[in-house]
VOBA-1610 file (N, C-alpha, C; in pm, whole numbers, padded with zeros to 5 digits, always signed):
BEGIN
Met+09656+07178+09969Met+09652+07072+10069Met+09508+07051+10112Ser+09458+06929+10104Ser+09324+06897+10146Ser+09319+06889+10297Ile+09225+06961+10358Ile+09218+06967+10503Ile+09103+06882+10553Asn+09130+06790+10640Asn+09030+06708+10704Asn+08993+06773+10836Pro+08867+06814+10857Pro+08830+06885+10980Pro+08848+06801+11106Asn+08862+06672+11091Asn+08878+06585+11206Asn+09024+06569+11248Val+09114+06629+11173Val+09256+06618+11201Val+09306+06748+11263Ser+09374+06741+11377Ser+09432+06859+11441Ser+09574+06874+11392Tyr+09592+06951+11285Tyr+09724+06963+11223Tyr+09823+07037+11309Gly+09776+07120+11402Gly+09866+07199+11483Gly+09918+07126+11606Arg+09869+07006+11634Arg+09911+06935+11753Arg+10047+06871+11733Ala+10126+06876+11840Ala+10260+06822+11830Ala+10258+06670+11813Asn+10155+06604+11868Asn+10149+06459+11859Asn+10055+06415+11748Met+10059+06486+11636Met+09972+06453+11523Met+10003+06312+11473Asp+09902+06247+11418Asp+09916+06116+11358Asp+09972+06135+11217Ala+10098+06103+11196Ala+10163+06129+11068Ala+10094+06056+10954Ala+10045+05935+10980Ala+09979+05860+10875Ala+09853+05931+10827Thr+09780+05993+10923Thr+09659+06065+10886Thr+09691+06189+10806Val+09798+06260+10848Val+09839+06378+10772Val+09878+06341+10631Ile+09956+06234+10617Ile+09999+06189+10485Ile+09878+06159+10397Ala+09775+06099+10457Ala+09656+06063+10380Ala+09584+06184+10326Asn+09605+06299+10389Asn+09538+06422+10346Asn+09628+06514+10266Met+09747+06470+10230Met+09837+06549+10150Met+09795+06547+10004Pro+09830+06649+09926Pro+09807+06644+09782Pro+09886+06529+09721Pro+09853+06488+09598Pro+09914+06369+09539Pro+10066+06373+09536Thr+10126+06489+09510Thr+10271+06495+09498Thr+10337+06577+09607Gly+10260+06654+09684Gly+10317+06745+09780Gly+10370+06675+09903Gln+10475+06731+09962Gln+10532+06680+10086Gln+10503+06779+10198Leu+10504+06728+10320Leu+10484+06811+10438Leu+10613+06814+10518Phe+10658+06936+10552Phe+10779+06954+10631Phe+10743+07030+10758Leu+10811+07000+10868Leu+10793+07070+10993Leu+10922+07140+11031Val+10910+07260+11089Val+11027+07334+11133Val+11015+07359+11283Gly+11114+07316+11359Gly+11117+07339+11503Gly+11258+07315+11555Asp+11312+07409+11631Asp+11447+07390+11683Asp+11444+07312+11813Thr+11557+07298+11878Thr+11567+07213+11997Thr+11484+07264+12114Ser+11443+07391+12110Ser+11363+07446+12219Ser+11213+07433+12193Thr+11175+07379+12079Thr+11033+07366+12045Thr+10964+07269+12141Ala+10850+07311+12192Ala+10775+07226+12284Ala+10736+07094+12218Asn+10745+06986+12292Asn+10704+06853+12245Asn+10783+06806+12124Arg+10905+06858+12107Arg+10985+06816+11992Arg+11013+06665+11996Gly+11031+06612+12116Gly+11055+06469+12127Gly+10939+06386+12076Leu+10816+06430+12106Leu+10698+06360+12056Leu+10692+06367+11905Leu+10727+06484+11851Leu+10728+06498+11706Leu+10824+06397+11643Leu+10943+06391+11699Leu+11043+06299+11643Leu+10994+06155+11651Asp+10934+06117+11765Asp+10883+05981+11780Asp+10777+05950+11675Asn+10679+06039+11665Asn+10567+06013+11574Asn+10609+06013+11428Ile+10693+06110+11392Ile+10730+06124+11252Ile+10821+06011+11207Tyr+10925+05985+11284Tyr+11023+05888+11236Tyr+10980+05744+11258Lys+10889+05720+11351Lys+10839+05583+11368Lys+10734+05547+11264His+10658+05646+11218His+10546+05617+11131His+10564+05669+10989Asp+10672+05739+10963Asp+10693+05799+10832Asp+10756+05696+10737Asp+10680+05595+10701Asp+10733+05487+10618Asp+10764+05534+10476Glu+10688+05632+10428Glu+10706+05676+10290Glu+10798+05797+10280Gly+10844+05848+10392Gly+10938+05960+10388Gly+10878+06092+10346Leu+10748+06111+10372Leu+10683+06233+10326Leu+10689+06347+10427Ile+10726+06319+10551Ile+10730+06424+10653Ile+10871+06432+10710Arg+10921+06555+10725Arg+11054+06574+10780Arg+11052+06689+10881Leu+11133+06677+10983Leu+11148+06785+11082Leu+11283+06851+11062His+11282+06984+11049His+11405+07060+11029His+11418+07166+11137Ala+11541+07200+11170Ala+11566+07300+11273Ala+11550+07442+11221Thr+11559+07462+11090Thr+11547+07595+11030Thr+11452+07590+10911Ile+11395+07705+10880Ile+11303+07710+10767Ile+11377+07689+10636Gln+11502+07735+10627Gln+11578+07713+10504Gln+11605+07565+10482Gly+11628+07492+10590Gly+11649+07349+10577Gly+11530+07281+10514Ala+11410+07324+10549Ala+11290+07267+10490Ala+11273+07311+10345Ile+11296+07440+10317Ile+11283+07489+10180Ile+11377+07414+10087Asp+11497+07388+10132Asp+11596+07320+10048Asp+11554+07179+10008Lys+11462+07120+10085Lys+11416+06984+10053Lys+11288+06983+09969Cys+11233+07100+09943Cys+11108+07108+09865Cys+11135+07088+09717Thr+11029+07051+09648Thr+11032+07034+09502Thr+10945+07141+09439Ala+10994+07206+09337Ala+10923+07318+09274Ala+10786+07275+09223Asp+10685+07357+09257Asp+10549+07342+09205Asp+10490+07205+09230Ala+10528+07143+09342Ala+10474+07011+09377Ala+10370+07019+09488Gly+10339+07141+09536Gly+10242+07155+09642Gly+10298+07131+09781Asp+10429+07149+09799Asp+10491+07125+09930Asp+10446+07229+10032Val+10428+07184+10156Val+10383+07270+10266Val+10482+07259+10381Ile+10522+07375+10436Ile+10610+07380+10553Ile+10531+07437+10670Leu+10516+07358+10775Leu+10451+07404+10898Leu+10560+07443+10997Val+10555+07568+11044Val+10654+07616+11141Val+10590+07612+11279Met+10653+07541+11370Met+10592+07511+11499Met+10575+07635+11587Pro+10474+07634+11676Pro+10455+07746+11769Pro+10580+07770+11853Gly+10613+07897+11872Gly+10727+07933+11954Gly+10861+07924+11885His+10864+07878+11759His+10991+07869+11688His+11045+08009+11661Thr+11178+08027+11678Thr+11242+08156+11652Thr+11365+08136+11566Glu+11390+08234+11480Glu+11513+08236+11401Glu+11559+08380+11387Ala+11689+08399+11382Ala+11747+08531+11356Ala+11788+08537+11209Ile+11742+08641+11141Ile+11784+08665+11004Ile+11908+08754+11014Leu+12025+08693+10996Leu+12150+08762+11025Leu+12203+08838+10905Thr+12232+08768+10798Thr+12281+08833+10677Thr+12212+08773+10556Leu+12209+08846+10450Leu+12139+08804+10329Leu+12191+08670+10280Gly+12097+08580+10254Gly+12132+08456+10188Gly+12185+08345+10275Thr+12201+08371+10405Thr+12261+08267+10489Thr+12158+08177+10555Asn+12037+08226+10577Asn+11945+08142+10653Asn+11798+08152+10616Phe+11762+08223+10512Phe+11621+08226+10472Phe+11610+08289+10334Ala+11584+08209+10233Ala+11558+08258+10097Ala+11453+08168+10035Met+11345+08227+09987Met+11242+08147+09921Met+11281+08131+09774Asn+11344+08019+09744Asn+11396+07997+09610Asn+11341+07870+09544Val+11229+07820+09596Val+11162+07704+09536Val+11017+07742+09508Ala+10974+07730+09385Ala+10841+07775+09345Ala+10731+07688+09405Gly+10618+07754+09435Gly+10498+07681+09475Gly+10498+07630+09617Val+10585+07683+09704Val+10593+07637+09842Val+10505+07724+09931Thr+10435+07660+10025Thr+10353+07731+10123Thr+10415+07717+10260Val+10438+07832+10328Val+10494+07834+10463Val+10384+07883+10557Val+10347+07801+10655Val+10240+07835+10748Val+10294+07829+10890Gly+10283+07941+10961Gly+10320+07942+11101Gly+10205+07895+11188Leu+10232+07810+11285Leu+10132+07764+11380Leu+10143+07845+11508Gly+10033+07864+11578Gly+10034+07943+11700Gly+09971+08079+11676Arg+09958+08155+11785Arg+09898+08288+11776Arg+09965+08381+11877Gly+09948+08511+11855Gly+10007+08608+11945Gly+10158+08594+11951Ser+10212+08604+12072Ser+10357+08595+12089Ser+10409+08454+12065Asn+10319+08358+12050Asn+10360+08220+12024Asn+10376+08190+11875Lys+10346+08289+11791Lys+10369+08269+11649Lys+10519+08249+11620Pro+10554+08175+11518Pro+10695+08169+11478Pro+10748+08309+11452Thr+10865+08340+11508Thr+10918+08476+11503Thr+11053+08478+11433Phe+11067+08570+11337Phe+11193+08588+11265Phe+11243+08728+11296Thr+11362+08735+11355Thr+11418+08862+11400Thr+11528+08906+11306Phe+11515+09027+11252Phe+11612+09083+11158Phe+11716+09160+11238Ala+11839+09108+11235Ala+11942+09154+11328Ala+12044+09248+11265Ala+12034+09277+11137Ala+12127+09368+11070Ala+12051+09452+10968Thr+12106+09567+10934Thr+12036+09652+10837Thr+12023+09584+10702Ala+12114+09493+10669Ala+12109+09422+10541Ala+12034+09289+10550Ser+11981+09254+10666Ser+11904+09131+10678Ser+11780+09139+10590Arg+11753+09033+10516Arg+11631+09031+10437Arg+11604+08890+10388Val+11482+08868+10346Val+11443+08743+10284Val+11433+08768+10134Asn+11513+08699+10056Asn+11504+08709+09911Asn+11398+08611+09860Val+11304+08662+09782Val+11204+08576+09718Val+11239+08569+09570Thr+11277+08451+09524Thr+11322+08434+09386Thr+11245+08323+09316Ala+11127+08290+09368Ala+11046+08184+09307Ala+10899+08225+09314Ala+10822+08185+09215Ala+10682+08228+09202Ala+10587+08133+09275Asn+10464+08182+09295Asn+10351+08101+09343Asn+10371+08050+09486Cys+10444+08126+09568Cys+10468+08085+09706Cys+10373+08161+09799Met+10367+08114+09924Met+10279+08177+10022Met+10346+08176+10159Phe+10334+08290+10230Phe+10377+08302+10369Phe+10254+08337+10452Lys+10234+08266+10562Lys+10113+08288+10642Lys+10143+08276+10791Asn+10090+08371+10869Asn+10089+08365+11015Asn+10230+08364+11074Leu+10309+08468+11042Leu+10445+08481+11094Leu+10461+08616+11164Arg+10553+08623+11261Arg+10591+08749+11326Arg+10728+08790+11275Ile+10740+08916+11234Ile+10866+08970+11183Ile+10906+09086+11273Thr+11025+09079+11334Thr+11067+09184+11425Thr+11201+09242+11382Ala+11225+09366+11420Ala+11353+09432+11394Ala+11431+09440+11525Ala+11559+09404+11520Ala+11646+09415+11637Ala+11755+09517+11615Val+11738+09600+11513Val+11837+09700+11477Val+11762+09814+11408Gly+11821+09931+11405Gly+11759+10043+11338Gly+11778+10041+11188Gln+11672+10075+11113Gln+11678+10095+10968Gln+11715+09968+10891Val+11646+09858+10919Val+11655+09742+10831Val+11604+09786+10693Val+11681+09762+10590Val+11650+09820+10459Val+11517+09770+10404Thr+11498+09640+10405Thr+11370+09582+10364Thr+11360+09444+10424Ala+11239+09398+10449Ala+11223+09264+10506Ala+11217+09158+10397Phe+11131+09178+10298Phe+11116+09084+10188Phe+11150+09154+10056Leu+11247+09100+09984Leu+11284+09155+09854Leu+11245+09056+09745His+11164+09101+09650His+11135+09021+09532His+11250+09044+09435Ala+11345+08951+09438Ala+11467+08967+09359Ala+11448+08923+09214Thr+11383+08810+09195Thr+11352+08760+09060Thr+11226+08676+09068Ala+11149+08674+08963Ala+11041+08576+08942Ala+10958+08546+09066Ala+10905+08649+09130Ala+10826+08630+09251Ala+10676+08647+09227Glu+10630+08622+09105Glu+10490+08641+09071Glu+10398+08559+09162Asn+10284+08618+09194Asn+10176+08549+09266Asn+10215+08506+09408Thr+10313+08574+09466Thr+10344+08548+09606Thr+10233+08605+09694Val+10197+08530+09798Val+10089+08571+09889Val+10146+08587+10029Tyr+10109+08699+10094Tyr+10147+08724+10233Tyr+10019+08742+10314Glu+09990+08649+10403Glu+09869+08657+10485Glu+09906+08656+10633Asp+09844+08745+10708Asp+09860+08747+10854Asp+10006+08758+10895Ile+10080+08843+10826Ile+10219+08869+10863Ile+10222+08993+10953Glu+10273+08977+11074Glu+10279+09087+11170Glu+10421+09140+11180Phe+10436+09270+11160Phe+10565+09336+11172Phe+10567+09416+11302Phe+10672+09396+11381Phe+10686+09467+11507Phe+10810+09554+11500Ala+10789+09684+11513Ala+10899+09780+11502Ala+10874+09893+11600Thr+10979+09965+11634Thr+10970+10082+11719Thr+11040+10197+11649Ser+11047+10312+11716Ser+11119+10425+11657Ser+11269+10400+11656Thr+11316+10302+11734Thr+11458+10270+11741Thr+11494+10149+11657Phe+11416+10041+11670Phe+11436+09919+11592Phe+11326+09912+11488Asn+11364+09925+11361Asn+11260+09946+11261Asn+11303+09898+11122Phe+11208+09904+11031Phe+11229+09871+10890Phe+11210+09998+10807Ile+11296+10019+10707Ile+11274+10130+10615Ile+11149+10102+10533Asn+11135+09980+10486Asn+11008+09936+10428Asn+10996+09786+10449Leu+10877+09733+10424Leu+10851+09592+10452Leu+10875+09504+10330Tyr+10829+09547+10215Tyr+10839+09469+10091Tyr+10894+09557+09978Thr+10991+09505+09904Thr+11043+09572+09785Thr+11019+09481+09667Leu+10955+09534+09561Leu+10904+09447+09455Leu+10998+09422+09339Gly+11110+09491+09332Gly+11210+09458+09231Gly+11174+09499+09090Ala+11233+09430+08992Ala+11222+09467+08850Ala+11079+09452+08798Ala+11054+09514+08686Ala+10919+09519+08629Ala+10859+09381+08611Asn+10734+09368+08659Asn+10647+09252+08637Asn+10689+09124+08707Ile+10797+09125+08785Ile+10831+09002+08857Ile+10741+08982+08979Ser+10660+09084+09012Ser+10568+09073+09126Ser+10423+09073+09082Asp+10396+09053+08955Asp+10258+09050+08906Asp+10175+08948+08983Gly+10053+08989+09019Gly+09961+08896+09083Gly+09983+08873+09231Cys+10074+08947+09294Cys+10101+08925+09436Cys+09986+08980+09522Arg+09969+08920+09639Arg+09858+08959+09727Arg+09906+08974+09871Trp+09859+09081+09937Trp+09884+09107+10079Trp+09750+09113+10149Glu+09731+09029+10250Glu+09603+09025+10319Glu+09625+09013+10470Arg+09562+09104+10544Arg+09569+09107+10692Arg+09711+09118+10743Asn+09797+09192+10673Asn+09930+09224+10726Asn+09916+09338+10828Tyr+10011+09345+10921Tyr+09997+09439+11032Tyr+10131+09508+11060Leu+10126+09641+11072Leu+10242+09719+11114Leu+10195+09836+11199Arg+10259+09855+11313Arg+10234+09974+11395Arg+10367+10022+11448Thr+10409+10142+11407Thr+10537+10195+11449Thr+10533+10346+11454Ala+10614+10404+11543Ala+10626+10549+11553Ala+10741+10601+11468Asp+10798+10518+11384Asp+10913+10557+11303Asp+10871+10656+11195Ala+10927+10777+11201Ala+10895+10881+11103Ala+10982+10872+10979Gly+11081+10781+10979Gly+11171+10771+10865Gly+11138+10659+10770Gln+11027+10592+10794Gln+10992+10477+10713Gln+10935+10520+10578Leu+10959+10438+10475Leu+10893+10455+10347Leu+10757+10385+10352Ala+10687+10382+10240Ala+10563+10306+10234Ala+10592+10159+10264Pro+10497+10086+10318Pro+10520+09944+10345Pro+10567+09865+10223Val+10510+09895+10107Val+10547+09827+09983Val+10599+09931+09885Ile+10721+09912+09833Ile+10778+10010+09740Ile+10828+09940+09614Thr+10830+10016+09505Thr+10884+09966+09379Thr+10918+10085+09290Ala+11014+10064+09203Ala+11047+10164+09103Ala+11009+10115+08964Ala+10933+10005+08958Ala+10897+09945+08829Ala+10750+09904+08831Ala+10693+09888+08714Ala+10551+09855+08702Ala+10525+09708+08734His+10416+09685+08807His+10369+09549+08837His+10218+09548+08824Asn+10165+09440+08770Asn+10022+09432+08743Asn+09950+09342+08843Asp+09820+09374+08862Asp+09730+09288+08940Asp+09774+09271+09085Leu+09828+09376+09146Leu+09861+09373+09288Leu+09733+09386+09370Lys+09726+09311+09481Lys+09604+09306+09561Lys+09638+09331+09707Phe+09562+09421+09771Phe+09581+09453+09912Phe+09445+09450+09981Tyr+09426+09356+10073Tyr+09297+09339+10138Tyr+09313+09338+10291Asp+09238+09424+10358Asp+09223+09418+10504Asp+09356+09428+10580Asn+09448+09508+10530Asn+09574+09531+10600Asn+09561+09648+10698Tyr+09647+09649+10799Tyr+09650+09757+10898Tyr+09793+09808+10905Phe+09815+09928+10848Phe+09949+09987+10846Phe+09944+10124+10912Leu+10016+10140+11022Leu+10018+10266+11094Leu+10163+10307+11114His+10201+10420+11052His+10337+10471+11072His+10335+10623+11067Ala+10443+10684+11115Ala+10446+10829+11133Ala+10510+10903+11017Ala+10551+10831+10912Ala+10623+10894+10801Ala+10527+10963+10705Ala+10577+11063+10637Ala+10499+11135+10535Ala+10508+11059+10403Glu+10462+10935+10406Glu+10469+10847+10289Glu+10334+10779+10270Ala+10319+10709+10159Ala+10195+10638+10133Ala+10170+10531+10238Gly+10044+10507+10267Gly+10009+10409+10367Gly+10028+10266+10322Ile+10026+10240+10189Ile+10039+10103+10139Ile+10149+10088+10035Leu+10143+10165+09926Leu+10226+10137+09808Leu+10282+10265+09751Glu+10412+10262+09719Glu+10474+10376+09654Glu+10544+10329+09528Gly+10512+10396+09415Gly+10560+10346+09287Gly+10626+10447+09197Ala+10682+10553+09250Ala+10753+10651+09167Ala+10664+10696+09051Ala+10713+10680+08926Ala+10636+10726+08809Ala+10571+10611+08734Val+10557+10494+08797Val+10510+10377+08723Val+10358+10369+08723Asp+10307+10289+08631Asp+10164+10261+08623Asp+10136+10121+08676Phe+10025+10108+08748Phe+09982+09978+08801Phe+09853+09938+08731Leu+09855+09828+08659Leu+09736+09779+08589Leu+09667+09675+08675Gly+09533+09688+08686Gly+09456+09591+08763Gly+09476+09600+08913Leu+09512+09717+08964Leu+09534+09736+09107Leu+09402+09715+09183Asp+09405+09640+09291Asp+09284+09612+09369Asp+09316+09632+09517Ile+09258+09737+09578Ile+09287+09772+09717Ile+09154+09790+09790Arg+09127+09703+09888Arg+08996+09705+09954Arg+09008+09676+10103Gly+08931+09751+10181Gly+08912+09718+10321Gly+09030+09741+10413Asn+09124+09827+10374Asn+09244+09851+10454Asn+09225+09971+10547Phe+09303+09973+10655Phe+09316+10091+10738Phe+09461+10134+10740Val+09485+10263+10710Val+09621+10316+10717Val+09620+10449+10791Glu+09731+10474+10860Glu+09753+10605+10920Glu+09897+10644+10890Thr+09916+10763+10836Thr+10050+10810+10803Thr+10070+10950+10860Gly+10195+10996+10851Gly+10227+11130+10897Gly+10219+11234+10786Gln+10150+11204+10677Gln+10142+11298+10566Gln+10078+11429+10609Thr+10137+11538+10560Thr+10078+11670+10582Thr+10012+11723+10455Asp+10031+11654+10344Asp+09967+11690+10218Asp+09916+11562+10153Gly+09787+11535+10173Gly+09727+11412+10125Gly+09691+11411+09979Thr+09723+11518+09905Thr+09690+11520+09762Thr+09782+11429+09681Gly+09894+11389+09741Gly+09987+11302+09669Gly+09952+11156+09677Gly+09850+11120+09756Gly+09807+10982+09767Gly+09831+10926+09906Val+09723+10900+09979Val+09736+10848+10114Val+09761+10697+10113Leu+09696+10625+10021Leu+09719+10482+10011Leu+09829+10448+09911Val+09826+10515+09796Val+09921+10486+09689Val+09979+10617+09637Ile+10111+10623+09625Ile+10177+10737+09561Ile+10237+10691+09429Thr+10196+10754+09321Thr+10254+10732+09190Thr+10229+10855+09104Ser+10324+10888+09019Ser+10301+10997+08924Ser+10266+10943+08787Gly+10249+10811+08775Gly+10202+10752+08651Gly+10060+10795+08621Thr+10024+10799+08494Thr+09891+10850+08455Thr+09812+10751+08371Ala+09848+10623+08375Ala+09777+10524+08293Ala+09752+10396+08372Ser+09732+10408+08502Ser+09700+10290+08583Ser+09554+10253+08566Thr+09521+10130+08605Thr+09381+10086+08606Thr+09356+10011+08736Gly+09229+09994+08767Gly+09196+09917+08886Gly+09097+09988+08975Ser+09085+09938+09097Ser+08982+09986+09190Ser+09040+10000+09329Ile+09010+10114+09393Ile+09046+10138+09533Ile+08919+10181+09604Arg+08870+10097+09694Arg+08742+10130+09757Arg+08731+10071+09897Asp+08644+10136+09976Asp+08610+10088+10110Asp+08731+10079+10202Asn+08820+10178+10190Asn+08936+10186+10279Asn+08920+10303+10376His+08988+10295+10491His+08985+10402+10589His+09126+10457+10606Met+09137+10590+10608Met+09268+10656+10607Met+09271+10764+10713Lys+09390+10787+10768Lys+09410+10896+10863Lys+09545+10958+10835Thr+09548+11091+10824Thr+09672+11163+10799Thr+09679+11287+10888Ala+09790+11359+10875Ala+09804+11487+10945Ala+09748+11602+10863Asp+09693+11572+10747Asp+09634+11674+10660Asp+09486+11689+10694Ala+09442+11812+10708Ala+09303+11837+10746Ala+09208+11836+10627Ser+09260+11837+10504Ser+09173+11844+10387Ser+09247+11795+10264Ala+09176+11781+10155Ala+09234+11754+10023Ala+09305+11619+10013Asn+09261+11520+10089Asn+09323+11389+10084Asn+09261+11303+09973Val+09344+11225+09905Val+09297+11129+09807Val+09367+10996+09831Ala+09301+10886+09796Ala+09360+10755+09814Ala+09479+10735+09721Ile+09468+10787+09599Ile+09571+10779+09496Ile+09559+10907+09414Pro+09668+10960+09361Pro+09654+11083+09282Pro+09548+11068+09174Ile+09463+11167+09160Ile+09350+11161+09067Ile+09398+11137+08924Ala+09513+11191+08887Ala+09563+11175+08751Ala+09600+11032+08716Ser+09605+10943+08817Ser+09645+10804+08791Ser+09544+10730+08707Lys+09418+10775+08705Lys+09306+10713+08634Lys+09251+10590+08704Val+09296+10559+08824Val+09240+10446+08899Val+09106+10487+08958Tyr+09008+10399+08949Tyr+08876+10424+09007Tyr+08886+10416+09159Ala+08841+10522+09228Ala+08843+10524+09374Ala+08707+10569+09425Ala+08651+10495+09520Ala+08520+10531+09573Ala+08502+10473+09712Asn+08419+10540+09791Asn+08384+10493+09925Asn+08506+10475+10015Asn+08605+10560+09994Asn+08718+10563+10085Asn+08698+10677+10183Tyr+08741+10660+10306Tyr+08712+10757+10409Tyr+08841+10804+10474Ile+08846+10936+10496Ile+08961+10998+10559Ile+08914+11067+10686Asp+08961+11022+10801Asp+08921+11080+10930Asp+08769+11089+10943Gly+08700+10988+10892Gly+08555+10983+10905Gly+08480+11049+10793Asn+08549+11113+10699Asn+08482+11181+10588Asn+08522+11118+10456Asp+08439+11142+10352Asp+08476+11098+10218Asp+08604+11166+10175Glu+08692+11092+10110Glu+08811+11154+10054Glu+08774+11248+09940Val+08860+11342+09912Val+08842+11427+09795Val+08862+11342+09669Gly+08782+11367+09567Gly+08806+11300+09439Gly+08719+11179+09414Thr+08622+11150+09502Thr+08535+11036+09478Thr+08394+11080+09437Ile+08372+11207+09427Ile+08239+11255+09391Ile+08217+11244+09241Ile+08092+11238+09199Ile+08059+11216+09058Ile+08116+11325+08969Ala+08129+11445+09020Ala+08175+11557+08938Ala+08313+11531+08876Val+08396+11451+08938Val+08527+11424+08883Val+08539+11279+08835Gly+08423+11216+08815Gly+08422+11075+08779Gly+08498+11045+08651Thr+08498+11137+08555Thr+08567+11110+08429Thr+08718+11094+08448Leu+08770+11147+08557Leu+08913+11133+08584Leu+08952+10990+08616Phe+08853+10907+08650Phe+08881+10768+08686Phe+08839+10674+08574Asn+08813+10726+08456Asn+08769+10643+08344Asn+08886+10558+08293Asn+08872+10425+08299Asn+08979+10337+08255Asn+08972+10302+08107Ala+08871+10352+08040Ala+08852+10315+07899Ala+08964+10371+07813
//
């Protein structure tokens, strides 16, 4: 979407004709706001009086907007400030099943669009590639929500930016993202995601039992009390092209040799893990990822000190050749 700096896209009384003029050639713009959304009446007036070409629509739910999108056409969904939805049961009210759709929440802080997971089986199924979620609040209203986002099929190159998860020791998520079958999550990126919880029963924020390539994690903040990886857990799989930079994690691990950022027993991964900060309950012997993984790791810090395994003496262990 081409952005004109002179256009205030977040304003409720936006000029629809101006927005349309800045849309991509085939992409449509959708707005999501329920009956409690501030200035909803102004939105309706502006959109329906000036929307001669039918390119802008207002929907009460995010699924309503997704259902009107066209795959890989550059469609954008703007979710209005203060909008709330309850994710009740799988498949009833939120599934990203149209490729190439961008969902952007407007607002900041507690005014961000908020999606509340109300059952342990509540989740968002992602079954389409090249989508993006940005600037959303995700909350748990029940204990042990199994996962928030499940990559069920064909979720390659999905991007999650500025997604804030709010959980407590009572209302929580077992994990945030589950990547599904092999390679359906290739190329996915997580940037500036946030989690802070005292839940000691949580798994790593991102989990998978299958190999995925070119996963990217930048500037995330994950703090939890569980003895699990701070970012990614992959059983015995290999990750090719893994790129992890600038993150802060704190976990309840008492043995950091298994991987503070990434846990995997695979021995043929490739990629780079650098410039991350880590904190664990282990006083020594922490590594960002098990040394046998062959991933290059450098300039990572644990409780203010260099992690074990980044010194030149063991450099051959990170040789990707």
